[in-house]
Each structure stands twice: as structure tokens, then as C-alpha cells.
C-alpha positions in Angstrom: 3.3 -54.1 -38.0 -0.1 -55.2 -39.2 -0.6 -51.8 -41.0 2.8 -52.4 -42.7 1.8 -55.8 -44.1 -1.5 -54.2 -45.3 0.4 -51.5 -47.2 2.8 -53.9 -49.1 0.3 -54.8 -51.9 -0.5 -51.1 -52.5 3.2 -50.3 -52.8 3.9 -53.1 -55.1 0.9 -52.1 -57.3 2.0 -48.4 -57.3 5.5 -49.3 -58.4 4.6 -51.8 -61.2 2.7 -49.5 -63.5 5.2 -46.7 -63.8 6.7 -46.0 -67.3 8.4 -42.6 -67.1 10.9 -41.3 -64.7 8.6 -38.7 -63.3 5.9 -41.3 -62.7 8.3 -43.7 -61.1 9.6 -41.0 -58.8 6.1 -40.0 -57.8 5.0 -43.5 -57.1 8.2 -44.1 -55.1 7.7 -41.0 -53.0 4.0 -41.8 -52.3 4.6 -45.5 -51.5 7.5 -44.5 -49.2 5.4 -41.9 -47.5 2.6 -44.4 -46.9 4.9 -47.0 -45.6 6.8 -44.5 -43.4 3.6 -43.3 -41.8 2.3 -46.9 -41.4 5.4 -48.2 -39.6 6.1 -45.1 -37.3 4.4 -44.8 -34.0 1.5 -42.5 -33.4 3.5 -39.4 -32.3 5.9 -39.5 -35.2 3.7 -40.3 -38.2 4.5 -37.1 -40.1 8.3 -37.5 -39.6 7.9 -41.2 -40.6 6.0 -40.2 -43.7 8.5 -37.6 -44.7 11.5 -39.9 -44.2 9.6 -42.7 -46.1 8.8 -40.3 -49.0 12.5 -39.3 -49.2 13.7 -42.9 -49.2 11.1 -44.0 -51.7 12.1 -41.1 -54.0 15.7 -42.0 -53.7 15.1 -45.7 -54.3 12.9 -45.1 -57.3 15.5 -42.8 -58.9 18.3 -45.3 -58.3 16.2 -48.2 -59.5 14.3 -46.5 -62.2 12.1 -48.1 -64.8 13.1 -51.4 -66.2 14.8 -51.4 -69.6 13.4 -53.4 -72.6 14.6 -56.9 -73.1 18.2 -56.9 -74.4 19.0 -53.5 -73.0 21.0 -52.6 -69.9 21.6 -49.5 -67.7 25.0 -47.8 -68.0 26.6 -44.7 -66.5 28.9 -42.3 -68.5 31.9 -40.4 -66.9 29.7 -37.7 -65.6 27.5 -40.2 -63.7 24.5 -39.8 -66.1 22.6 -42.9 -66.6 21.5 -44.3 -69.9 20.2 -47.3 -71.5 21.9 -49.2 -74.4 22.1 -52.7 -75.8 23.7 -55.2 -73.5 
């Protein structure tokens, strides 16, 4: 638990500076991998890191980068996400 709390500032810092979708996905995967390895027990660190990286990648893809002020996320009929005025 102590290592989990030590990793939280690193994760927050990694996710705040991202601008593009690729940078955001990379930061999410790295942060998730670090957290997964930190909270798993000693025998399962690799599995924890892999699951954490997958969860971080999925979360960063769903959350994405923040739109500019006055813009919102939308999805079209094919499920593609785009940004337009609110």
C-alpha cells in the first residue's frame, strides 16, 4: 500500500502533460503498469504490470485529452469520437 501511495504523484504528473492521443495512451499505459506492479504482490508483479498497463491504456483512450473551453466530446453513429462546440 505504501508503494501505491508513493506512485500516485508520478501517475498524476504523467497524465497531466499529455496533448495528443498517442501521448495520452502511452502515459496511461505506463502509469497503469507502474501502479499495477506497485500494488501486486511479489510473485505477480509482471502480471500486475501487464493488467495495469492494459487498464491504463483503456482508461486513457476513453477519457482522452481534455477539449478546449467551450468544446465537448461527441460520438457519431459509428461510435467515433469527435470534439465540437457545446
